[in-house]
Backbone as a ProteinNet text record, in pm:
[ID]
protein_1_A
[PRIMARY]
MNRRNFIYLLGCGCFSLGFHSCATTPITERRQLKLIPESKLNAQAAAIYEKIKEKEKLSDDKESLNKIVEIGSKIENSISEYFDKNNMPDPTTNFQWEYILIDNKKVRNAWCMPGGKIAFYTGMLDITKNDDGLAAVMGHEIAHAVAKHSVERASRGVLLNTGTQIIDIATGGKLSKVNQATGMNTVGLLSQIGIMNPFNRKQESEADYLGLIFSSLSGYDIRETVKIWERMRESNKGKEPPQFMSTHPSSTNRINKITEWINKVTLEYPPLS
[TERTIARY]
863.2	866.4	959.9	1051.9	1141.9	1072	1139.8	1077	1045.3	1134.3	1112.9	986.8	969.8	851.2	723.9	734.5	618.4	573.4	671.1	640	580.7	637	588.5	441.9	412	276.6	177.5	220	131.9	107.6	214.6	200.8	110.4	126.2	41.4	-103.7	-123.2	-259.3	-325.1	-250.8	-305.6	-336.3	-243.4	-263.9	-387.7	-400.5	-514.8	-644.9	-643.9	-762.9	-802	-701	-728.8	-777.3	-716.8	-752.5	-896.9	-939.7	-1074.2	-1178.4	-1136.3	-1230.1	-1240.5	-1204	-1209.9	-1352.2	-1389	-1519	-1497.7	-1603.6	-1593.6	-1699.9	-1668.9	-1765.4	-1872.3	-1995.4	-2101.2	-2069.2	-2100.8	-2087.2	-1942.2	-1853.6	-1714.8	-1637.7	-1684.3	-1623.1	-1476	-1441.3	-1306.3	-1294.1	-1185.1	-1164	-1138.8	-1199.8	-1181.3	-1177.8	-1120.7	-1102	-1209.5	-1271.9	-1374.6	-1349.1	-1290.5	-1265	-1364.3	-1430.7	-1521.6	-1665.7	-1750.7	-1891.1	-1961.8	-2031.2	-2103.6	-2209	-2275.5	-2380.9	-2326	-2203.1	-2140.6	-2118.8	-2065.8	-2042.3	-2173.3	-2275.1	-2405.3	-2463.8	-2451.2	-2503.7	-2427.1	-2294.9	-2213.8	-2246.7	-2265	-2297.8	-2432.4	-2529.8	-2662.3	-2655	-2573.6	-2558.5	-2490	-2386.9	-2315.8	-2407.6	-2487.2	-2580.4	-2678.2	-2727.5	-2819.2	-2750.4	-2623.7	-2549.6	-2528	-2502.1	-2484.1	-2612.2	-2725.1	-2854.1	-2878.5	-2828	-2843.3	-2746	-2625.2	-2519.3	-2529.6	-2554.9	-2555.2	-2688.8	-2682.8	-2804.6	-2866.7	-2984.8	-3051.3	-3126.6	-3122.1	-3184.3	-3336.8	-3402.1	-3548.1	-3598.8	-3507.7	-3544.1	-3609.7	-3740.1	-3813.7	-3815.9	-3819.8	-3825.1	-3697.9	-3582.1	-3455.5	-3443.5	-3484.5	-3477.7	-3569.7	-3689.5	-3782.2	-3724.9	-3655.7	-3593.5	-3482	-3404.2	-3297.7	-3357.6	-3464.5	-3529.4	-3589.2	-3649.7	-3712	-3608.8	-3498.4	-3394.7	-3326.7	-3299.9	-3239.3	-3326.7	-3456.8	-3549.5	-3555.4	-3548.8	-3550.6	-3426.6	-3310.9	-3187.4	-3192.4	-3243.9	-3262	-3336.9	-3452.7	-3539.2	-3473.3	-3400.3	-3333	-3225	-3152.3	-3047.7	-3109.4	-3214	-3278.5	-3336.5	-3397.9	-3457.8	-3350.6	-3237.8	-3130.4	-3077.8	-3049.5	-2995.4	-3099.6	-3225.9	-3332.3	-3346.3	-3344.5	-3359.3	-3242.3	-3126.6	-3008	-2978.4	-3078.1	-3066.1	-2939.6	-2910.7	-2796.9	-2846.1	-2775.7	-2818.1	-2811.8	-2915.8	-2922.8	-2835.7	-2728.3	-2638.8	-2701.4	-2821.3	-2885.5	-3000.6	-3014.6	-3128.1	-3140.1	-3028.1	-3029.1	-3013.5	-3022.8	-3008.4	-3134.9	-3114.5	-3223.1	-3202.7	-3255.4	-3227.8	-3280.2	-3201.9	-3242.1	-3163.1	-3227.1	-3165.1	-3180.1	-3072.4	-3079.1	-3009.3	-3048.8	-2984.4	-2930.2	-2798	-2731.7	-2711.6	-2751.9	-2746.6	-2605.4	-2524.7	-2388	-2344.7	-2353.5	-2321.7	-2172.3	-2089.7	-1945.3	-1892.8	-1973.3	-1928.8	-1991.6	-1906.3	-1952.5	-1926.8	-2017.4	-1992.8	-2124.5	-2116.1	-2226	-2161.7	-2232.4	-2176.2	-2286.9	-2248.6	-2340.2	-2268.7	-2320.6	-2263.2	-2304.8	-2234.9	-2277.7	-2423.6	-2499.3	-2639.5	-2735.4	-2684.2	-2773.4	-2809.2	-2723.5	-2747	-2678.8	-2759.9	-2708.5	-2726	-2625.8	-2633	-2582.4	-2652.2	-2606.9	-2589.1	-2489.9	-2472.6	-2529.4	-2588	-2650.5	-2550.1	-2422.5	-2320.4	-2304.6	-2337.4	-2324.8	-2430.7	-2542.3	-2650.1	-2608.7	-2511.7	-2459.6	-2376.4	-2328.6	-2249.2	-2338.2	-2436.7	-2521	-2611.8	-2668.3	-2746.9	-2883.7	-2894.2	-3018.4	-3036.9	-3147	-3177.8	-3071.1	-3022.2	-2920.7	-2791.2	-2756.9	-2637.4	-2653.1	-2769.8	-2796.6	-2792.5	-2846.7	-2846.1	-2704.2	-2619.3	-2480.5	-2407.2	-2424	-2359.6	-2421.3	-2552.5	-2621.8	-2576.2	-2568.7	-2525.4	-2385.7	-2296.9	-2159.8	-2155.5	-2227.2	-2222.8	-2287.8	-2399.6	-2464.8	-2374.5	-2297.9	-2207.7	-2106.7	-2059.8	-1966.4	-2028.3	-2156.5	-2224.3	-2254.3	-2296.4	-2326.5	-2202.5	-2088.7	-1962.9	-1895.5	-1957.6	-1906.1	-1764.5	-1740.5	-1607.3	-1564.9	-1659.5	-1624.8	-1579.5	-1647.1	-1607	-1465.6	-1440.8	-1310.4	-1200	-1226.8	-1126.2	-1095.3	-1200.7	-1179.8	-1098	-1125	-1052.5	-907.1	-883.5	-745.9	-668.8	-737.6	-672.2	-628.3	-714.3	-679.3	-557.2	-557.5	-447.8	-318.6	-328.9	-210.8	-148.2	-231.9	-180.1	-110.8	-169.4	-108.8	24.9	26.4	150.5	260.8	225	324.4	384.8	300	348.3	442.7	409.8	495.5	633.8	635.8	762.6	845.1	777.2	847.4	912.1	839.3	894.7	1012.5	995.6	1099.4	1228.4	1215.9	1334.6	1385.1	1334.1	1379.8	1338.6	1222.5	1171.4	1229.7	1293.3	1356.9	1255.5	1137.5	1037.4	991.8	976.7	939.2	1046.6	1173.3	1284.2	1286.1	1251.1	1243.9	1137.2	1022	914.8	958.5	1028.5	1074.7	1177.3	1265.2	1372	1318.7	1217.4	1164.3	1051.3	993.9	883	753.8	745.2	621.8	599.8	478.7	444.9	489.8	619.9	676.2	611.3	594.4	534.5	392	316.9	179.7	171.6	262.8	263.2	296.9	401.7	442.4	335	271.9	168.4	47	19	-94.5	-69.3	48.7	81.3	98.1	164.3	197.6	93.4	2.9	-93.6	-237.3	-271.1	-410.7	-463	-383.8	-434	-458.6	-363.4	-394.1	-513.4	-524.6	-636.9	-767.1	-769.6	-889	-922	-818.5	-843.2	-906.7	-866.8	-927.6	-1075.8	-1108.2	-1248.4	-1325.9	-1265.6	-1333.1	-1362.9	-1267.1	-1289	-1397.8	-1397.4	-1500.8	-1638.5	-1645	-1772.1	-1816.1	-1720.2	-1753.9	-1820.2	-1759.6	-1810.3	-1947.2	-1958.7	-2086.3	-2193.4	-2151.6	-2246.5	-2305.9	-2223.4	-2274.4	-2378.4	-2349.4	-2441.6	-2574.8	-2569.5	-2692.4	-2775.2	-2707.8	-2779.3	-2843.4	-2770	-2821.8	-2941.4	-2930	-3040.8	-3166.4	-3145.9	-3257.8	-3313.2	-3255	-3309	-3254	-3143.5	-3084.9	-2976.7	-2951.5	-2851.7	-2713.1	-2634.9	-2505.4	-2400	-2429.6	-2334.6	-2316.8	-2412.7	-2403.6	-2291.2	-2248.4	-2143.2	-2014.1	-1981.2	-1860.3	-1870.8	-1987.4	-2006.8	-1993.1	-2037.1	-2024.1	-1878.4	-1795.4	-1654.3	-1580.5	-1630.2	-1574.6	-1608.8	-1732.2	-1771.1	-1695.8	-1675.1	-1601.4	-1456.4	-1396.8	-1257.8	-1247	-1344.5	-1343.7	-1362.1	-1448.6	-1474.1	-1353.5	-1271.6	-1150.9	-1039.3	-1047.2	-953.4	-806.8	-777.1	-639.9	-585.8	-672.5	-627.2	-625.9	-646.8	-642.6	-501.1	-486.2	-352.5	-300.5	-168.6	-117.5	-188.7	-215.3	-296.3	-235.9	-100.7	-41	-61.3	-94.7	-119.2	-268.3	-351.2	-495.3	-560.1	-674.5	-752.8	-843.1	-851.5	-938.9	-856.1	-901.7	-836.8	-855.1	-767.4	-783.4	-907.8	-963.1	-1082.1	-1056.1	-936.4	-903.6	-902.6	-841.2	-838.8	-979.1	-1060.7	-1198.7	-1274.3	-1260.1	-1328.8	-1287.7	-1159	-1110.2	-1166.8	-1166.3	-1217.6	-1367.8	-1440.6	-1585.9	-1623.3	-1549.6	-1573.8	-1553.7	-1453.2	-1428.9	-1543.1	-1602.6	-1704.1	-1844.8	-1874.1	-2012.7	-2081.3	-2020.3	-2084.8	-2107.3	-2008.4	-2018.6	-2132.9	-2139.6	-2243.2	-2382.1	-2392.2	-2519.4	-2573.5	-2484.9	-2527.3	-2555.8	-2472.3	-2483.4	-2579.7	-2609.2	-2697.8	-2803.8	-2892.8	-2997.6	-3099.5	-3181.4	-3282.7	-3375	-3406.6	-3501.7	-3642.7	-3723.2	-3861.5	-3945
1059.6	923.4	923.2	825.1	822.6	764.3	777.1	739.9	591.2	506.2	361.9	321.8	378.7	345.5	397.7	515.9	572.6	481.7	436.5	348.9	217.6	164.5	37.6	49	155.5	172.8	198.9	282.9	312.1	188	110.7	-12.1	-111.9	-126.6	-219.3	-174.2	-42.4	9	-21.7	-5.4	-35.6	-183.5	-267.7	-411.5	-452.3	-395.2	-428.1	-384.6	-264.3	-213.7	-303.4	-343.1	-430.6	-566.9	-620.6	-753.3	-758.7	-652.6	-651.8	-602.8	-569.4	-519.5	-614	-739	-836.5	-889.3	-917.8	-975.7	-1070.7	-1130.6	-1217.1	-1178.2	-1197.6	-1167.6	-1276.2	-1240.6	-1340.6	-1444.9	-1567.1	-1681.7	-1725.5	-1637.4	-1678.7	-1691.1	-1620.1	-1622.8	-1580.8	-1493	-1436.6	-1336.2	-1343.9	-1249.6	-1110.1	-1009.9	-873.8	-778.4	-661.4	-559.9	-453.1	-418.9	-315.3	-219	-103.7	-1	114.5	124.1	235.1	186.1	258.7	217.9	213.9	104.8	91.3	200.2	235.6	336.9	470.9	501.3	626.9	628.4	519.1	512.2	512.1	443.5	441.5	581.8	658.5	795.1	882.3	867.6	944.7	906.7	776.6	729	783.8	786.8	838.4	985.6	1062.1	1204.8	1224.4	1145.2	1153.8	1111.9	1009.8	958.5	1068.3	1146.4	1255.3	1360.1	1388.3	1485.7	1434.6	1304.6	1245.1	1256.8	1234	1244.3	1386.9	1485.5	1624.8	1662.5	1606	1644.2	1572.1	1440.9	1360.9	1372.2	1347.2	1343.7	1204.7	1197.5	1068.5	1032.4	906.2	859.7	864.9	895.4	892.1	760.5	662.2	528.7	452.4	473.5	413.8	260.8	208.3	63.1	-2.5	54.3	-1.5	16.5	134.3	157.5	62	41	-52.4	-193.4	-231.2	-364.4	-374	-267.9	-265.2	-280.1	-204.9	-211.4	-350.1	-406.3	-538.9	-646.1	-645.9	-746.5	-722.2	-595.1	-563.1	-605.6	-579.7	-616.1	-767.6	-839.5	-985.6	-1036.7	-976.2	-1015.8	-975.4	-855.5	-812.1	-917.6	-957.8	-1051.8	-1188.2	-1230.9	-1360.7	-1361.2	-1251.1	-1241	-1251.3	-1174.8	-1177.1	-1314.8	-1375.9	-1508.6	-1613	-1604.5	-1701.4	-1694.8	-1574.8	-1561.5	-1600.3	-1569.3	-1605.9	-1758.9	-1825	-1971.3	-2041.9	-1979.1	-2040	-1986.9	-1918	-1867	-1783.7	-1697.8	-1607.9	-1464.8	-1373.6	-1232.6	-1179.6	-1108.7	-1051.8	-926.6	-927.1	-810	-689.8	-707.1	-595.1	-534.6	-573.1	-526.5	-374.9	-305.9	-160.1	-87.7	-161.3	-99.2	-20.2	90.6	168.1	162.7	58.2	31.7	142.9	174.3	274.9	253.4	281.6	255.9	378	408.7	512.8	463.5	521.6	493.1	625.4	634	757	753.5	860.8	868.8	903.5	801	820.5	693.4	694.9	576.3	546.2	646	624.8	549.2	544.2	479.3	340.6	238.9	100.7	59.2	100.2	78.3	72.5	18.2	18.6	11.8	56.3	49.4	44.6	-1	-4.4	55.1	164.4	227.7	151.5	175.2	117.1	153	56.7	83	59.1	9.1	-29.8	78.8	179.9	286	247.8	216.7	154.2	246.1	242	318.9	234.5	244	187.2	301.9	289.4	383.1	317.8	397.6	340.9	265.2	305.3	232.6	89	59.9	-77.1	-168.4	-111.8	-193.6	-256.6	-194.2	-253.8	-378	-389.3	-505.4	-614.9	-576.6	-677.6	-749.7	-676.8	-732.3	-787	-862.3	-931.4	-936.4	-997.4	-1001.5	-1076.4	-1187.5	-1266.3	-1187.3	-1113	-1029.7	-916.3	-854.4	-745.7	-796.7	-916.3	-975.7	-1008.7	-1048.7	-1081.3	-957.7	-846.4	-721.7	-672.5	-679.6	-636.3	-717.7	-849.6	-936.2	-901.7	-873.5	-837.2	-707.6	-606.3	-476.4	-484.1	-554.5	-571.6	-649.4	-742.5	-823.1	-735.8	-630.2	-538.5	-480.5	-441.5	-382.3	-487.7	-605.4	-713.8	-754.1	-758.8	-799.1	-685.4	-567.9	-450.8	-413.5	-419.8	-392.4	-247.3	-154.2	-13.4	9.2	-55.9	-46.3	-101.5	-210.3	-276.1	-189.2	-129.9	-45.1	77.6	139.1	256.2	219.5	103.4	58.4	28.3	-34.5	-63	66.8	166.2	294.3	360.1	354.4	410.8	340	207.2	129.2	152.5	161.6	181.5	318.2	420.4	554.9	563.3	498.3	497.3	423.8	309.6	232.1	308.1	382.8	462	569.7	632.2	734.6	674.6	554.7	487.4	459.5	408.7	377.5	504.3	612.9	739	788.7	776.3	814.9	725.9	595	498.8	519.6	567.4	586.8	730.3	808.6	946.7	1034.7	1003.7	1086.5	1054.8	936.3	902.3	888.1	835.7	820.3	956.2	1050.4	1186	1246.7	1219.4	1271.8	1210.9	1082.1	1017.3	1084.7	1111.7	1178.7	1316.1	1390	1523.7	1516.7	1416.8	1405.2	1363.4	1275.3	1224.2	1309.4	1393.6	1476.7	1400.9	1283.1	1204.6	1130.4	1083.9	1006.5	862.1	839.1	705.9	600.3	631.7	534.6	501.9	606.1	583.3	498	523.1	446.2	300.1	276.4	139.3	65.1	134.1	68.2	36.2	124.2	98.9	-24.1	-31.1	-143.7	-272.3	-261.1	-380.9	-427.1	-336.1	-373.2	-349.7	-224.5	-192.3	-249	-245.7	-300.5	-450.7	-530.8	-673.5	-698.2	-617.5	-632.1	-600.5	-495.5	-461.2	-567.9	-627.5	-735.4	-855	-878.2	-986.4	-957.8	-832.1	-793.8	-812.3	-775.6	-790.3	-936.4	-1023.6	-1166.8	-1220.4	-1171.9	-1213.4	-1167.3	-1045	-994.6	-1073	-1116.5	-1203.1	-1331.4	-1392.6	-1520	-1502.2	-1402.3	-1378.4	-1335.4	-1260	-1217.6	-1336	-1435.2	-1558.2	-1623.5	-1629.5	-1691	-1617	-1484	-1405.9	-1415.4	-1417.8	-1431.4	-1569.1	-1671.6	-1808	-1825.5	-1772.6	-1781.1	-1713.3	-1612.3	-1535.2	-1595.8	-1706.7	-1778.5	-1737.6	-1665.4	-1622.8	-1720.1	-1721.8	-1811	-1748.4	-1802.7	-1740.5	-1769.9	-1854.9	-1878.9	-1753.1	-1663.5	-1538.1	-1449.2	-1472	-1389.2	-1398.4	-1518.5	-1536.1	-1455.5	-1458	-1384.6	-1234.3	-1187	-1044.1	-1002.7	-1082.1	-1044.8	-1063.5	-1153.8	-1163.7	-1038.3	-989.9	-866.6	-746.8	-745.6	-635.4	-633.8	-752.1	-761.6	-712.8	-749.3	-706.3	-555.3	-498.8	-355	-273.3	-331.5	-261.6	-263.2	-355	-361.1	-359.8	-439.5	-453.5	-336.4	-245.6	-126.2	-143	-263.9	-285.4	-263.5	-201	-185.2	-318.9	-332.3	-456.1	-482.4	-609.1	-640.6	-586.8	-587.7	-543.3	-394.3	-320.1	-177.1	-146.7	-248.8	-228.4	-276.8	-216.2	-261.5	-378.2	-410	-517.3	-629.1	-753.1	-860.7	-836.4	-892.3	-879.5	-957.1	-917.4	-986	-1134.1	-1166.5	-1307.3	-1387.2	-1332.3	-1401.2	-1415	-1313.1	-1320.4	-1431.9	-1436.9	-1538.8	-1678.1	-1698.8	-1830.7	-1868.8	-1773.1	-1799.9	-1827.7	-1743.4	-1758.7	-1892.6	-1931.4	-2061.1	-2175.1	-2163.1	-2265.4	-2273.4	-2159	-2153.1	-2190.5	-2180.5	-2190.2	-2319.6	-2434.8	-2561.5	-2573.1	-2532.5	-2540.2	-2452.3	-2328.9	-2235.6	-2285.5	-2336.6	-2386.5	-2498.1	-2587.8	-2702.2	-2663.9	-2575.6	-2545.2	-2431	-2347.5	-2232.9	-2226.6	-2326.8	-2329.1	-2217.3	-2187.2	-2081.3	-2108.1	-2003.2	-2015.2	-2016	-2103.2	-2112.3	-2003.3
4078.5	4020.9	3899.6	3892.5	3778.3	3655.9	3541.3	3416.5	3408.8	3462.8	3456.5	3533.3	3653.5	3732.4	3666.5	3606.6	3538.1	3423.3	3344.4	3230.7	3279.4	3387.7	3440.3	3483.7	3559.2	3609.7	3497	3400.3	3288.9	3204.6	3183.3	3105.9	3175	3304.9	3380.1	3376.4	3383.6	3378.9	3246.5	3137	3004	2990.7	3041.4	3032.3	3111.4	3230.8	3315.3	3250.9	3192.6	3126.1	3010.7	2930.9	2818.1	2862.7	2968.4	3016.1	3062.8	3131.8	3187.4	3087.3	2967.1	2867.2	2748.7	2768.1	2659.8	2644	2520	2489.2	2372.1	2323.1	2205.9	2105.2	1978.1	1873.1	1868.8	1835.7	1825.4	1718	1745.3	1654.9	1636.8	1591.9	1570.2	1701.5	1804.4	1937.4	1936	1844.1	1844.1	1957.5	2030.4	2139.9	2083.4	2145.5	2099.4	2218.1	2191	2294.3	2282.2	2394.4	2395.4	2511	2478.3	2577.9	2566.1	2451.2	2424.4	2440.3	2511.7	2525.9	2390.8	2364.4	2237.9	2222.6	2332	2325.8	2277	2315	2272.9	2122.6	2068.3	1923.8	1846.8	1898.9	1832.1	1820.9	1928.9	1928.3	1829	1827.1	1733.2	1589.3	1565.5	1431.2	1385	1474	1438.6	1399	1470.5	1439.5	1304.4	1277.5	1149.6	1035.2	1059.2	958.8	915.3	1011.6	979.8	892.8	922.9	842.8	700.4	688.4	555.8	474.8	538.4	468.3	419	491.7	450.2	338.9	345.1	252.6	118.6	122.7	0.3	-73.4	-202.4	-282.4	-270.6	-213.5	-197	-324.3	-358.9	-482.6	-472.6	-584	-589.7	-648.7	-659	-706.8	-591.7	-577	-464.9	-471.9	-592.4	-608.8	-552.1	-585.6	-536	-384.9	-336.1	-191.9	-117.4	-168.4	-103.7	-100.9	-208.2	-212.1	-107.8	-93.1	8.6	147.7	174.7	305.4	329.7	226.9	239	274	201.5	226	360.2	390.5	519	635	625	732.4	750.6	640.4	648.9	721.9	692.4	759.8	907.4	934.7	1074.2	1154.9	1102.4	1173.6	1189.1	1086.9	1093.2	1201.1	1211.7	1314.5	1453.2	1478.2	1609.9	1639.8	1538.2	1558.1	1587.5	1517.4	1539.2	1682.3	1729	1864.5	1969.9	1943.4	2036.8	2045.2	1930.1	1927.9	1995.9	1994.1	2052.8	2193.6	2251.2	2388.6	2409.6	2311.2	2319.3	2313.5	2377.7	2371.4	2229.1	2189.2	2055	2048.8	1968.9	1961.9	1893.5	1835.8	1765.2	1845.4	1971.4	2053.2	2056	2067.1	2079.7	1945.9	1836.2	1705.8	1668	1601.4	1541.4	1389.9	1327.4	1187.1	1096.6	995.7	898.2	769.5	655.6	525.2	435.1	362.3	260.5	133.6	21	-107.5	-160.4	-171.4	-214.7	-366.5	-431.8	-578.3	-624.3	-647.2	-695.7	-768.3	-900.9	-981	-983.3	-948.2	-953.1	-830.1	-725.8	-602.3	-592	-591	-576.2	-430.6	-345.4	-203.1	-126.6	-5.7	90.6	227.4	330.9	465	568.9	686.7	800.5	920.7	971.9	1089.9	1216.1	1327.1	1454	1481.9	1530.3	1562	1447.9	1332.4	1223.4	1124.4	1108.7	1010.7	879.5	778.3	655.6	534.8	445.6	321.3	205.4	94	-33	-131.3	-218.9	-329.4	-455	-542.6	-661.5	-747.9	-741.8	-817.8	-773.1	-648.6	-597.7	-656.9	-699.6	-755.4	-887.6	-955.7	-1079.3	-1049.6	-927	-886.2	-828.5	-749.2	-682.9	-782.7	-877.8	-989.1	-950	-836.9	-802.4	-650.8	-605.5	-462	-383.1	-437.2	-366.7	-353	-458.6	-452.5	-354.4	-353.9	-260.6	-116.7	-94.4	39.6	84.4	-9.9	24.5	75.1	4	46	176.7	186.2	307.3	428	409.7	520.2	567.3	473	508.6	588.5	541.6	609.6	748.1	757.5	887.6	982.5	928.3	1011.2	1084.5	1019.7	1086.2	1213	1202.7	1318.3	1424.4	1382.2	1477.2	1554.6	1486.3	1549.8	1625.6	1625.8	1698.7	1653.6	1525	1473.4	1496.2	1489.2	1512.1	1655.5	1750.2	1890.4	1907.4	1840.6	1850.8	1790.7	1675.6	1610.8	1696.4	1749.6	1834	1957.3	2014.8	2133.9	2101.3	1987.9	1945.5	1923.1	1867.1	1843.4	1972.4	2073.7	2204.9	2260.7	2255.4	2311.2	2233.2	2100	2016.3	2041.1	2052.2	2078.2	2213.6	2312.8	2446.2	2443.5	2373.1	2364.4	2294	2188.6	2116.1	2205.4	2286.2	2378.7	2482.8	2530	2629	2568.7	2444.5	2378.7	2358.7	2319.9	2297.8	2427.4	2538.1	2668.1	2704.7	2682.1	2719.5	2641.9	2517.8	2433.3	2439.2	2533.8	2546.8	2431.2	2372.4	2263.5	2128.1	2113.3	1985.6	1872	1903.7	1797.9	1746.1	1836	1794.4	1705.7	1739.7	1660.8	1520.6	1512.1	1380.6	1295.8	1356.5	1283.5	1233.2	1320.1	1281.9	1169.4	1176.9	1077.2	940.7	940.3	813.8	759.1	845.4	800.9	785	845	836.3	967.7	985.1	1104.1	1081.8	1098.6	1073.2	1159.3	1287.1	1379.4	1336.8	1300.2	1257.8	1132.6	1037.1	913	938.9	1019.9	1049	1126.8	1222.1	1301.4	1215.6	1119	1030.6	944.9	884.6	797.7	877.6	993.9	1069.7	1168.2	1209.1	1312.3	1266.8	1235.4	1209.9	1078.4	971.5	846.5	853.4	904.2	919	1009.4	1114.8	1205.8	1133.9	1052.2	977	873	812.4	716.5	786.8	911.7	988.6	1011.8	1039.7	1056.9	926.3	814.6	685.7	656	683.2	660.5	752.8	875.9	970.2	922.8	870	817.6	694.7	612.6	498.6	547.9	649.8	702.7	768.4	856.6	923	822.7	722	619.9	545.2	515.9	453.6	542.9	671.7	767.6	770.4	780.7	790.8	662.2	548	420.4	408.3	451.5	445.3	538.7	660.1	755.5	700.4	616.5	561.7	433.5	389.2	274.5	139.7	137.6	10.3	-35.1	-165.1	-224.2	-208.3	-114	-83.2	-189.3	-285.6	-394.6	-479.4	-473	-549	-497.5	-372	-312.4	-392.1	-437.4	-518.4	-647.2	-708.9	-834.5	-813.1	-696.4	-666.2	-664.6	-597.2	-587.1	-719.1	-802.1	-937	-1017.2	-1002.4	-1072.3	-1015.8	-884.2	-822.5	-870.1	-876.7	-924.6	-1068.8	-1150.1	-1289.9	-1301.3	-1216.6	-1223.2	-1177.6	-1088.4	-1041.6	-1144.8	-1240	-1352.3	-1308	-1207.2	-1161.2	-1083.8	-1036.9	-966.2	-814.3	-764.9	-620.4	-568.4	-451.2	-392.3	-342.9	-321.4	-261.1	-129.5	-98.7	18.2	147.4	160.3	285.7	309	201.4	214.2	232.4	229.3	228.5	357.4	389.3	504.4	466.5	336.8	290.1	225.6	238.3	163.2	13.7	-67.4	-212	-255.4	-370.7	-421.2	-442	-491.2	-515.6	-385.6	-282.2	-152.8	-94.7	-112	-63	-135.2	-265.6	-344	-297	-274.9	-230.9	-94.5	-1	134	131.2	61.8	55.3	-7.2	-111.5	-175.5	-76.6	10.3	112.3	213.4	244	350.2	305.5	177.9	131.2	174.1	151.7	187.2	337.1	415.3	561.4	611.5	561.5	604.9	563	441	391.2	477.7	522.4	603.5	748.1	804.4	946.7	977.1	877.7	900	791.3	785.9	683.2	709.6	609.6	625.7	744.2	817.7	929	874.2	926	876.3	940
[MASK]
+++++++++++++++++++++++++++++++++++++++++++++++++++++++++++++++++++++++++++++++++++++++++++++++++++++++++++++++++++++++++++++++++++++++++++++++++++++++++++++++++++++++++++++++++++++++++++++++++++++++++++++++++++++++++++++++++++++++++++++++++++++++++++++++++++++++++++++++++

């Protein structure tokens, strides 16, 4: 088989695989690509989560951890109730929820792995300040898992790597030669800036929006979300990277978007009784 036919068949195969693996995110109904089984990522995430619990120093602040679990559980239940009331499949059915608080005041972060494995760092509590703030961060992190963003990123990575290989073959290995000449992964850098980072920023904005919804459904004051990002911006002291180099929107852009969404979310997604 000559190179042109090989590229054609491989390209068609990738297109077909992508076409038949399309899905939509809950609520926003954004089209997304899913080539990796969710169950596989959930299992991998659970294993990594156990290693993190062994490696990191867990906080002995039981009061803060109990508050995290309480707010998280309330959001969990609100999500399931919302999808049940609207006769939609619950995207969290297979989740095994779990929460930890990592003792590290220098890290202002929280995350949710696929399958509902959640971690807060004690440094983030200085940003959240109160229950509404904690719920805002919790809603955002849970939104990533509900929207299956990890599955989507893994699938995009598979497709991007395959596409890069096809281009390299089509150009007679010119991309590989560029990498060798520059001493860096030029293709990887360009694809990250031009494709993956904007795509990840889109996921972050989607998680901001869904997080507002989940917090509102759970009865929390979502106006606190703006204050959180103002505090985060202040704590970063102008050290944020340019947005095009980052996987996250800038704090200022987040604040503007969230401010636009607050009234709409409040009216359309009131607290569940």
